[in-house]
KOLKOL-875301 format. One record per residue: residue number from 1; x, y, z of N, C-alpha, C, O in turn. Coordinates in steps of 0.001 Angstrom, whole numbers. Example, Ala and Ser with C-alpha at 12.3 -4.5 7.8 and 13.67 -1.06 7.14 Angstrom:
BEGIN
 num   neast  nnorth     nup  caeast canorth    caup   ceast  cnorth     cup   oeast  onorth     oup
   1   13190   -5690    7800   12300   -4500    7800   13200   -3300    7800   14236   -3319    8465
   2   12850   -2250    7080   13670   -1060    7140   12900      30    7870   13409    1138    8039
This chain:
BEGIN
 num   neast  nnorth     nup  caeast canorth    caup   ceast  cnorth     cup   oeast  onorth     oup
   1  -47367   29129  -14902  -46775   30457  -14764  -47726   31365  -14004  -48911   31420  -14334
   2  -47242   32074  -13002  -48126   32910  -12182  -48570   34145  -12951  -47914   34588  -13894
   3  -49698   34682  -12522  -50329   35788  -13259  -49425   36987  -13482  -49407   37530  -14587
   4  -48690   37412  -12500  -47831   38579  -12657  -46756   38357  -13686  -46448   39261  -14463
   5  -46181   37185  -13710  -45117   36911  -14701  -45735   36802  -16108  -45144   37302  -17066
   6  -46859   36189  -16251  -47566   36134  -17519  -47809   37555  -18069  -47561   37845  -19239
   7  -48299   38414  -17183  -48578   39802  -17562  -47305   40515  -18007  -47302   41210  -19024
   8  -46252   40349  -17266  -44987   41015  -17582  -44409   40513  -18885  -43932   41318  -19685
   9  -44430   39246  -19126  -43903   38692  -20370  -44711   39207  -21587  -44143   39550  -22624
  10  -46039   39251  -21427  -46880   39749  -22498  -46565   41219  -22791  -46484   41622  -23951
  11  -46388   42021  -21725  -46112   43450  -21883  -44760   43690  -22586  -44601   44684  -23294
  12  -43824   42814  -22397  -42465   42981  -22993  -42338   42390  -24379  -41280   42491  -25001
  13  -43400   41773  -24874  -43298   41277  -26269  -43883   39922  -26454  -44166   39542  -27590
  14  -44088   39148  -25386  -44728   37843  -25501  -43751   36695  -25556  -42646   36830  -26081
  15  -44158   35568  -25015  -43332   34389  -24955  -43068   33774  -26323  -41970   33277  -26574
  16  -44053   33799  -27205  -43846   33242  -28544  -42768   34008  -29295  -41913   33396  -29936
  17  -42792   35284  -29231  -41729   36075  -29906  -40392   35794  -29302  -39402   35667  -30022
  18  -40330   35690  -27969  -39057   35442  -27274  -38472   34119  -27686  -37262   34029  -27896
  19  -39291   33074  -27810  -38797   31760  -28151  -38216   31691  -29547  -37429   30793  -29847
  20  -38596   32633  -30412  -38092   32641  -31783  -36699   33262  -31905  -36072   33196  -32963
  21  -36220   33865  -30811  -34946   34586  -30800  -33808   33633  -30459  -33960   32763  -29602
  22  -32675   33792  -31123  -31471   33043  -30815  -30432   33884  -30058  -29789   33423  -29115
  23  -30297   35147  -30516  -29242   35980  -29933  -29740   37402  -29789  -30685   37829  -30453
  24  -29059   38139  -28878  -29365   39553  -28580  -28116   40356  -28820  -27074   40057  -28238
  25  -28188   41367  -29660  -27081   42246  -29928  -27438   43642  -29470  -28502   44156  -29818
  26  -26555   44273  -28685  -26851   45629  -28196  -25579   46475  -28315  -24456   45986  -28188
  27  -25812   47770  -28565  -24692   48750  -28493  -24991   49637  -27280  -26050   50261  -27204
  28  -24088   49684  -26373  -24398   50385  -25112  -23181   51055  -24511  -22046   50819  -24926
  29  -23441   51890  -23532  -22397   52570  -22749  -22727   52446  -21280  -23878   52622  -20878
  30  -21715   52139  -20467  -21942   52103  -19026  -21060   53175  -18364  -20009   53552  -18881
  31  -21524   53643  -17215  -20769   54633  -16457  -21198   54656  -15028  -21820   53704  -14556
  32  -20888   55710  -14319  -21273   55840  -12917  -20081   55713  -11991  -18971   55383  -12410
  33  -20338   55984  -10723  -19273   56042   -9719  -18547   54692   -9561  -17334   54658   -9357
  34  -19284   53603   -9654  -18637   52280   -9502  -17601   52044  -10626  -16480   51611  -10358
  35  -17980   52327  -11857  -17067   52178  -12974  -15909   53205  -12871  -14783   52885  -13251
  36  -16152   54355  -12394  -15080   55364  -12224  -13983   54839  -11345  -12810   55140  -11565
  37  -14352   54035  -10324  -13407   53452   -9402  -12778   52180   -9986  -11561   52001   -9933
  38  -13610   51311  -10536  -13154   49956  -10872  -12414   49872  -12190  -11326   49299  -12262
  39  -13011   50452  -13256  -12360   50437  -14565  -13028   51447  -15473  -13934   51102  -16232
  40  -12583   52709  -15399  -13232   53772  -16167  -13240   53479  -17650  -12252   53020  -18225
  41  -14405   53762  -18265  -14514   53651  -19727  -14527   52216  -20242  -14288   51997  -21429
  42  -14800   51234  -19386  -14711   49856  -19824  -15665   49578  -20991  -15275   48965  -21984
  43  -16894   50025  -20866  -17873   49843  -21934  -18376   51219  -22375  -19265   51787  -21740
  44  -17824   51744  -23437  -18238   53024  -23987  -18553   52822  -25457  -17638   52630  -26258
  45  -19822   52862  -25832  -20278   52658  -27203  -19734   51320  -27716  -19093   51261  -28766
  46  -19999   50249  -26962  -19503   48937  -27319  -20661   48032  -27743  -21780   48144  -27241
  47  -20356   47129  -28687  -21304   46106  -29087  -21131   44867  -28210  -20015   44411  -27964
  48  -22257   44337  -27748  -22236   43071  -27013  -23214   42102  -27683  -24215   42522  -28263
  49  -22916   40814  -27599  -23785   39804  -28182  -24034   38777  -27095  -23089   38237  -26520
  50  -25297   38502  -26810  -25679   37541  -25768  -26522   36451  -26364  -27370   36694  -27223
  51  -26279   35229  -25894  -27164   34105  -26223  -28445   34193  -25454  -28432   34597  -24291
  52  -29566   33829  -26062  -30862   33976  -25380  -31038   32935  -24246  -31612   33249  -23203
  53  -30551   31720  -24450  -30877   30634  -23549  -29723   30258  -22595  -29984   29800  -21482
  54  -28503   30434  -22992  -27364   30090  -22174  -26538   31339  -21844  -26564   32329  -22576
  55  -25821   31271  -20751  -25059   32445  -20310  -23723   32510  -21037  -22679   32102  -20529
  56  -23809   33037  -22237  -22609   33301  -23054  -22812   34712  -23607  -23840   35041  -24200
  57  -21783   35524  -23384  -21868   36924  -23806  -20483   37408  -24218  -19493   37113  -23548
  58  -20411   38168  -25344  -19129   38643  -25825  -19209   40164  -25994  -20248   40725  -26343
  59  -18056   40807  -25729  -17909   42240  -25799  -16883   42596  -26877  -15780   42049  -26873
  60  -17214   43476  -27775  -16225   43943  -28759  -15174   44844  -28079  -15517   45644  -27209
  61  -13928   44718  -28467  -12834   45525  -27922  -12100   46116  -29107  -12163   45577  -30212
  62  -11400   47226  -28885  -10633   47844  -29980   -9642   46856  -30617   -9097   45971  -29957
  63   -9435   47045  -31920   -8514   46189  -32611   -9069   44857  -33038   -8322   43982  -33475
  64  -10362   44690  -32919  -10989   43417  -33314  -10950   42344  -32237  -11402   41224  -32475
  65  -10423   42656  -31068  -10416   41690  -29981  -11821   41597  -29370  -12661   42478  -29552
  66  -12041   40497  -28640  -13302   40320  -27921  -13043   39781  -26551  -12122   38989  -26352
  67  -13858   40209  -25582  -13862   39643  -24239  -15141   38773  -24135  -16217   39171  -24580
  68  -14987   37592  -23541  -16100   36627  -23510  -16369   36197  -22083  -15456   36023  -21276
  69  -17687   36025  -21788  -18155   35673  -20461  -18938   34368  -20509  -19806   34194  -21364
  70  -18639   33465  -19608  -19533   32348  -19206  -19425   32291  -17686  -18510   32889  -17119
  71  -20337   31585  -17008  -20274   31562  -15558  -18986   30978  -14994  -18536   31391  -13926
  72  -18395   30030  -15694  -17206   29352  -15135  -15890   29829  -15749  -14825   29385  -15321
  73  -15936   30707  -16723  -14699   31130  -17392  -14929   32452  -18112  -15979   32676  -18715
  74  -13930   33320  -18036  -13897   34540  -18860  -12566   34548  -19579  -11566   34046  -19066
  75  -12561   35132  -20791  -11311   35152  -21543  -11313   36259  -22616  -12355   36828  -22940
  76  -10138   36539  -23147   -9948   37494  -24231   -9455   36772  -25461   -8601   35890  -25368
  77   -9988   37139  -26620   -9543   36589  -27861   -9107   37700  -28794   -9614   38819  -28725
  78   -8141   37376  -29690   -7787   38320  -30734   -8758   38130  -31928   -9667   37302  -31874
  79   -8547   38894  -32974   -9489   38912  -34066   -9541   37541  -34798  -10489   37270  -35535
  80   -8547   36710  -34592   -8483   35408  -35238   -9028   34290  -34333   -9037   33124  -34726
  81   -9482   34651  -33120  -10053   33668  -32220   -9032   33025  -31291   -9389   32126  -30530
  82   -7779   33455  -31330   -6778   32876  -30431   -6937   33506  -29031   -7143   34712  -28900
  83   -6836   32659  -27993   -7009   33120  -26612   -5776   33889  -26179   -4659   33382  -26287
  84   -5968   35132  -25678   -4917   35940  -25218   -4675   35809  -23716   -3533   35810  -23258
  85   -5753   35696  -22967   -5710   35437  -21520   -7033   34880  -21086   -8052   35129  -21730
  86   -7045   34118  -19988   -8297   33540  -19541   -8270   33388  -18030   -7208   33448  -17411
  87   -9443   33190  -17438   -9568   32992  -15985  -10707   31995  -15687  -11871   32262  -15986
  88  -10354   30868  -15104  -11373   29923  -14658  -11867   30345  -13279  -11169   31036  -12538
  89  -13112   29907  -12942  -13730   30276  -11675  -13600   31780  -11409  -13055   32187  -10383
  90  -14101   32600  -12335  -13850   34034  -12223  -14445   34721  -11022  -13913   35742  -10588
  91  -15552   34194  -10449  -16135   34775   -9245  -15131   34766   -8084  -15113   35686   -7266
  92  -14306   33731   -8022  -13341   33610   -6932  -12283   34719   -6985  -11662   35012   -5963
  93  -12066   35328   -8129  -11040   36357   -8281  -11383   37637   -7557  -10524   38509   -7427
  94  -12636   37788   -7068  -13035   38965   -6342  -12806   38856   -4828  -12993   39837   -4108
  95  -12423   37731   -4361  -12207   37521   -2932  -11162   38473   -2380  -10099   38650   -2974
  96  -11465   39083   -1250  -10520   39983    -610  -10483   41389   -1188   -9720   42225    -703
  97  -11262   41667   -2182  -11286   43041   -2766  -12044   43996   -1852  -12907   43582   -1077
  98  -11713   45264   -1954  -12456   46351   -1304  -13081   47240   -2370  -12840   47043   -3561
  99  -13879   48214   -1955  -14487   49108   -2900  -13431   49790   -3782  -13681   50054   -4958
 100  -12275   50069   -3223  -11244   50830   -3938  -10411   49966   -4886   -9625   50493   -5672
 101  -10577   48640   -4817   -9763   47759   -5647  -10101   47893   -7116  -11250   47652   -7487
 102   -9164   48262   -7969   -9478   48349   -9404   -9640   46982  -10015   -9147   45991   -9477
 103  -10330   46921  -11144  -10534   45630  -11839   -9685   45563  -13085   -9494   46570  -13767
 104   -9166   44362  -13392   -8583   44155  -14670   -9690   43812  -15682  -10850   43674  -15292
 105   -9354   43672  -16963  -10420   43429  -17960  -11249   42171  -17701  -12428   42127  -18051
 106  -10644   41152  -17091  -11416   39919  -16844  -12346   40047  -15678  -13442   39486  -15702
 107  -11928   40802  -14602  -12884   41159  -13529  -14102   41880  -14149  -15254   41523  -13901
 108  -13805   42887  -14947  -14892   43714  -15515  -15813   42901  -16418  -17024   43117  -16467
 109  -15200   41958  -17130  -16008   41088  -18012  -16953   40251  -17238  -18113   40126  -17631
 110  -16511   39642  -16112  -17387   38810  -15339  -18522   39605  -14711  -19682   39202  -14801
 111  -18207   40718  -14084  -19261   41562  -13486  -20268   42006  -14524  -21478   41893  -14325
 112  -19750   42521  -15650  -20673   42981  -16717  -21482   41825  -17277  -22676   41963  -17545
 113  -20842   40710  -17449  -21546   39570  -18023  -22700   39043  -17206  -23786   38802  -17735
 114  -22462   38856  -15873  -23549   38345  -15041  -24670   39348  -14908  -25836   38969  -14800
 115  -24323   40656  -14915  -25332   41696  -14809  -26143   41850  -16109  -27373   41805  -16096
 116  -25419   42035  -17242  -26102   42335  -18469  -26886   41161  -19027  -27925   41370  -19655
 117  -26436   39963  -18825  -27203   38803  -19312  -28527   38764  -18574  -29559   38466  -19175
 118  -28518   39063  -17270  -29753   39095  -16516  -30682   40202  -17025  -31869   39973  -17255
 119  -30128   41393  -17196  -30941   42539  -17566  -31549   42326  -19004  -32724   42605  -19241
 120  -30727   41838  -19910  -31168   41718  -21300  -32229   40640  -21499  -32977   40670  -22476
 121  -32290   39716  -20597  -33277   38626  -20716  -34493   38782  -19824  -35424   37982  -19909
 122  -34505   39810  -18958  -35698   40049  -18121  -36869   40498  -18955  -36660   41163  -19969
 123  -38125   40165  -18576  -38528   39267  -17503  -38666   37828  -17991  -39044   36940  -17227
 124  -38350   37596  -19296  -38525   36236  -19873  -37729   35219  -19097  -38171   34090  -18887
 125  -36520   35637  -18664  -35640   34749  -17886  -36352   34098  -16721  -36029   32966  -16361
 126  -37314   34782  -16121  -37953   34262  -14929  -38857   33070  -15184  -39317   32414  -14250
 127  -39109   32791  -16476  -39898   31596  -16850  -38998   30433  -17282  -39508   29392  -17696
 128  -37695   30584  -17196  -36784   29517  -17593  -36821   28384  -16553  -37221   28593  -15408
 129  -36402   27199  -16970  -36436   26029  -16031  -35567   26318  -14811  -34478   26885  -14905
 130  -36105   25899  -13649  -35344   26016  -12419  -35605   27286  -11651  -35239   27388  -10480
 131  -36230   28256  -12285  -36518   29524  -11564  -37702   29319  -10594  -38704   28692  -10936
 132  -37550   29873   -9370  -38631   29849   -8412  -39157   31273   -8284  -38412   32178   -7909
 133  -40430   31476   -8591  -40997   32811   -8570  -42197   32906   -7645  -42984   31966   -7526
 134  -42325   34036   -7001  -43412   34242   -6047  -43762   35702   -6015  -42870   36540   -5886
 135  -45053   36047   -6131  -45472   37403   -5986  -45500   37760   -4495  -46091   37045   -3685
 136  -44849   38881   -4147  -44793   39346   -2780  -45531   40658   -2666  -46169   41099   -3621
 137  -45451   41275   -1530  -46160   42525   -1261  -45771   43590   -2284  -44607   43682   -2676
 138  -46753   44402   -2720  -46403   45469   -3684  -45573   46573   -3052  -45437   46665   -1832
 139  -45027   47402   -3919  -44179   48515   -3522  -44795   49813   -4065  -45194   49879   -5228
 140  -44864   50817   -3234  -45431   52107   -3681  -44300   53104   -3861  -43514   53338   -2943
 141  -44222   53691   -5048  -43173   54669   -5353  -43594   55474   -6551  -44288   54954   -7425
 142  -43195   56732   -6622  -43451   57596   -7751  -44932   57694   -8116  -45290   57831   -9286
 143  -45779   57622   -7098  -47223   57750   -7297  -47861   56522   -7903  -49006   56598   -8349
 144  -47181   55403   -7941  -47723   54158   -8482  -47544   53034   -7460  -46730   53098   -6538
 145  -48359   52000   -7686  -48196   50759   -6940  -47572   49736   -7895  -48120   49444   -8957
 146  -46425   49203   -7498  -45665   48270   -8343  -45823   46859   -7804  -45405   46577   -6681
 147  -46399   45999   -8559  -46475   44572   -8177  -45083   43987   -8182  -44270   44340   -9036
 148  -44787   43103   -7251  -43393   42692   -7002  -43260   41178   -7108  -44046   40419   -6540
 149  -42254   40774   -7844  -41952   39371   -8080  -40626   39009   -7437  -39587   39562   -7797
 150  -40655   38109   -6512  -39385   37596   -5928  -38950   36346   -6704  -39712   35393   -6867
 151  -37697   36386   -7174  -37186   35334   -8033  -35963   34711   -7382  -35042   35418   -6976
 152  -35954   33382   -7282  -34780   32659   -6790  -34172   31897   -7989  -34847   31085   -8621
 153  -32901   32168   -8286  -32219   31598   -9435  -31694   30200   -9077  -31303   29958   -7935
 154  -31685   29295  -10039  -31032   27971   -9819  -29521   28142   -9794  -28991   29165  -10227
 155  -28843   27139   -9287  -27378   27160   -9210  -26739   27203  -10595  -25576   27581  -10738
 156  -27506   26814  -11614  -26952   26772  -12974  -26870   28129  -13635  -26275   28257  -14705
 157  -27467   29170  -13010  -27412   30514  -13546  -26648   31442  -12609  -26931   31467  -11411
 158  -25710   32186  -13113  -24951   33116  -12284  -25575   34513  -12483  -25742   34989  -13606
 159  -25902   35131  -11375  -26385   36496  -11387  -25823   37217  -10169  -24969   36663   -9477
 160  -26285   38457   -9882  -25701   39151   -8734  -25817   38395   -7444  -24876   38355   -6651
 161  -26973   37789   -7224  -27208   36933   -6051  -28373   36025   -6367  -29054   36247   -7369
 162  -28639   35001   -5552  -29625   34030   -5909  -31066   34556   -5880  -31851   34261   -6781
 163  -31415   35338   -4840  -32768   35824   -4724  -32839   37307   -4982  -32112   38076   -4354
 164  -33690   37724   -5884  -33827   39145   -6291  -35292   39483   -6436  -36139   38592   -6512
 165  -35591   40764   -6475  -36979   41225   -6614  -37067   42179   -7788  -36255   43089   -7954
 166  -38083   41933   -8590  -38347   42843   -9740  -39748   43412   -9570  -40695   42675   -9297
 167  -39878   44733   -9731  -41145   45387   -9506  -41680   45960  -10803  -40947   46585  -11569
 168  -42982   45737  -11046  -43618   46051  -12329  -44701   47094  -12142  -45457   47054  -11172
 169  -44769   48027  -13077  -45786   49050  -13081  -47116   48515  -13523  -47228   47348  -13898
 170  -48152   49373  -13484  -49498   48936  -13926  -49545   48471  -15379  -50443   47716  -15754
 171  -48603   48905  -16192  -48523   48488  -17579  -47776   47137  -17764  -47637   46649  -18886
 172  -47325   46577  -16703  -46600   45301  -16782  -45127   45426  -17044  -44422   44417  -17060
 173  -44637   46621  -17250  -43214   46838  -17539  -42386   47014  -16275  -42891   47509  -15267
 174  -41143   46620  -16319  -40244   46725  -15163  -40021   48178  -14779  -39672   49012  -15615
 175  -40231   48468  -13487  -39892   49769  -12923  -38572   49762  -12175  -37773   50688  -12313
 176  -38339   48725  -11384  -37065   48601  -10672  -36788   47183  -10321  -37677   46334  -10270
 177  -35502   46942  -10075  -34961   45600   -9818  -34074   45731   -8642  -33124   46513   -8678
 178  -34340   44983   -7565  -33628   45066   -6291  -32831   43797   -6077  -33311   42691   -6324
 179  -31583   43979   -5606  -30681   42834   -5372  -29523   43228   -4506  -29276   44412   -4279
 180  -28808   42235   -4020  -27482   42455   -3457  -26482   41843   -4439  -26858   41040   -5293
 181  -25211   42224   -4316  -24186   41769   -5245  -23140   40953   -4473  -22369   41508   -3690
 182  -23120   39667   -4692  -22246   38792   -3919  -20782   39175   -4082  -20053   39213   -3090
 183  -20323   39464   -5311  -18921   39714   -5534  -18493   41128   -5059  -17313   41477   -5085
 184  -19489   41923   -4629  -19185   43224   -4018  -19501   43182   -2512  -19846   44208   -1925
 185  -19386   42014   -1896  -19586   41907    -464  -21021   42042      -6  -21269   42391    1148
 186  -21989   41769    -900  -23398   41914    -528  -23954   43315    -612  -24988   43601      -8
 187  -23299   44197   -1343  -23771   45583   -1481  -25172   45561   -2136  -25438   44772   -3043
 188  -26056   46453   -1646  -27380   46527   -2180  -27434   47394   -3427  -26750   48413   -3527
 189  -28276   46960   -4391  -28475   47708   -5593  -29948   47910   -5899  -30730   46963   -5817
 190  -30336   49113   -6248  -31704   49457   -6698  -31554   49952   -8143  -30986   51013   -8404
 191  -32082   49149   -9062  -31854   49351  -10499  -33177   49795  -11141  -34125   49017  -11247
 192  -33214   51054  -11560  -34442   51612  -12150  -34371   51499  -13701  -33330   51767  -14302
 193  -35487   51102  -14321  -35584   50938  -15750  -36398   52075  -16354  -37511   52346  -15904
 194  -35845   52752  -17386  -36469   53929  -17976  -36417   53813  -19503  -35685   53000  -20068
 195  -37233   54670  -20148  -37167   54963  -21568  -37294   53689  -22389  -36370   53325  -23118
 196  -38418   53017  -22280  -38691   51804  -23045  -38778   52105  -24559  -39359   53108  -24974
 197  -38193   51221  -25353  -38336   51265  -26802  -38555   49845  -27321  -38140   48877  -26684
 198  -39207   49722  -28478  -39407   48407  -29069  -38348   48125  -30124  -38097   48924  -31027
 199  -37738   46951  -29970  -36737   46479  -30961  -37160   45073  -31394  -37174   44138  -30594
 200  -37503   44949  -32671  -37837   43627  -33245  -38963   42968  -32424  -38979   41750  -32246
 201  -39882   43773  -31939  -41031   43207  -31221  -40866   43000  -29734  -41789   42536  -29064
 202  -39677   43347  -29199  -39401   43206  -27762  -39251   44602  -27166  -38506   45422  -27703
 203  -39959   44889  -26046  -39828   46175  -25366  -38671   46122  -24413  -38559   45190  -23617
 204  -37802   47113  -24481  -36567   47132  -23716  -36378   48509  -23063  -36569   49529  -23724
 205  -35995   48555  -21738  -35656   49844  -21155  -34239   50238  -21623  -33266   49535  -21354
 206  -34154   51350  -22310  -32858   51760  -22889  -31995   52558  -21927  -30855   52901  -22241
 207  -32544   52852  -20750  -31771   53493  -19684  -31989   52701  -18389  -33111   52353  -18023
 208  -30870   52433  -17717  -30939   51868  -16373  -30062   52741  -15462  -28977   53177  -15847
 209  -30560   52977  -14260  -29813   53786  -13306  -29817   53037  -11967  -30874   52700  -11434
 210  -28629   52788  -11443  -28468   51911  -10274  -27930   52739   -9097  -26937   53455   -9228
 211  -28596   52628   -7964  -28196   53349   -6739  -28045   52335   -5601  -28553   51216   -5659
 212  -27331   52774   -4573  -27335   52008   -3338  -28699   52117   -2658  -29530   52945   -3032
 213  -28915   51260   -1648  -30177   51289    -895  -29884   51256     597  -28899   50666    1041
 214  -30759   51902    1363  -30617   51881    2796  -31278   50622    3383  -31727   49768    2618
 215  -31348   50486    4685  -31900   49282    5297  -33350   49007    4956  -33814   47870    5046
 216  -34059   50043    4566  -35466   49898    4200  -35660   49801    2676  -36780   49892    2172
 217  -34554   49616    1965  -34527   49505     530  -35036   50771    -184  -35561   50715   -1296
 218  -34863   51895     491  -35064   53196    -186  -33752   53562    -900  -32660   53413    -351
 219  -33898   54041   -2128  -32705   54362   -2907  -31961   55523   -2328  -32557   56527   -1937
 220  -30644   55391   -2270  -29731   56505   -1891  -29261   57140   -3190  -28446   56554   -3902
 221  -29760   58325   -3511  -29667   58882   -4842  -28287   59491   -5162  -28026   59809   -6322
 222  -27442   59653   -4212  -26106   60176   -4484  -25080   59298   -3799  -25128   59121   -2581
 223  -24137   58736   -4575  -23933   58941   -6011  -24749   57966   -6847  -25313   56998   -6339
 224  -24794   58250   -8135  -25267   57279   -9095  -24167   56239   -9273  -23055   56565   -9691
 225  -24486   54976   -8952  -23420   53945   -8957  -23140   53470  -10365  -21985   53398  -10785
 226  -24207   53142  -11104  -24009   52596  -12451  -25095   53160  -13360  -26263   53245  -12980
 227  -24691   53539  -14549  -25609   53901  -15588  -25402   52981  -16792  -24275   52616  -17125
 228  -26510   52614  -17434  -26474   51817  -18688  -27383   52492  -19688  -28570   52709  -19443
 229  -26791   52819  -20823  -27573   53482  -21900  -27415   52653  -23152  -26306   52453  -23648
 230  -28549   52165  -23665  -28579   51341  -24875  -28919   52225  -26063  -29959   52883  -26072
 231  -28052   52244  -27060  -28268   53045  -28258  -29052   52253  -29324  -29833   52830  -30081
 232  -28836   50930  -29374  -29500   50133  -30373  -29498   48678  -29920  -28649   48269  -29129
 233  -30463   47890  -30429  -30544   46473  -30147  -31108   45705  -31336  -31866   46243  -32142
 234  -30728   44458  -31424  -31307   43548  -32401  -31580   42212  -31750  -30747   41708  -30997
 235  -32733   41628  -32026  -33081   40308  -31582  -33205   39421  -32819  -34051   39667  -33678
 236  -32364   38393  -32911  -32283   37591  -34147  -32463   36114  -33813  -32429   35270  -34709
């Protein structure tokens, strides 16, 4: 494991603590201009449960229903576990969409699932089998120098795109996460992590703010594309 990743994992709670976890439960709210267009209010004070090692994530819905995400299938279940609707190869359902195209619940489940599973498992995810990691040139912003880790995901993990960059502050904590989004036509995202809190021995940014980026990867601050606010978390 390279030095920067070792430092980041230690700063966020340590590999030994992470390996003892089976599941991640969070209560959160998402918003921003993208959600206003695609599906307003999709996740407002909702509980989500994510597996630590495999890409399985469920979202609580009113009436006891749940929406469930895996890379190859998304579906809705009622309170008794009966499938209400499902979609195989969910990434393909975004083909031909424009920025103005609204999302149905299964579109929103896939986008949220691939994003949140990545965010909730960072930076530990980068030490999983198949990940290719490389420290690249540092980034200077907000009066700090942020060491930068370029990560290439294996085909077995679905995320916004295969190669992404995460930038860490002098304390080893994530400052920002840069990527393009394949299902949004390669749109650039600059994802800032704020307001770290400790939950069950893991440090987590409880606020994320995502903006578009220009050709030099400088954040375009208006509009705010996506906001994520975590009210509570459990690692079990």
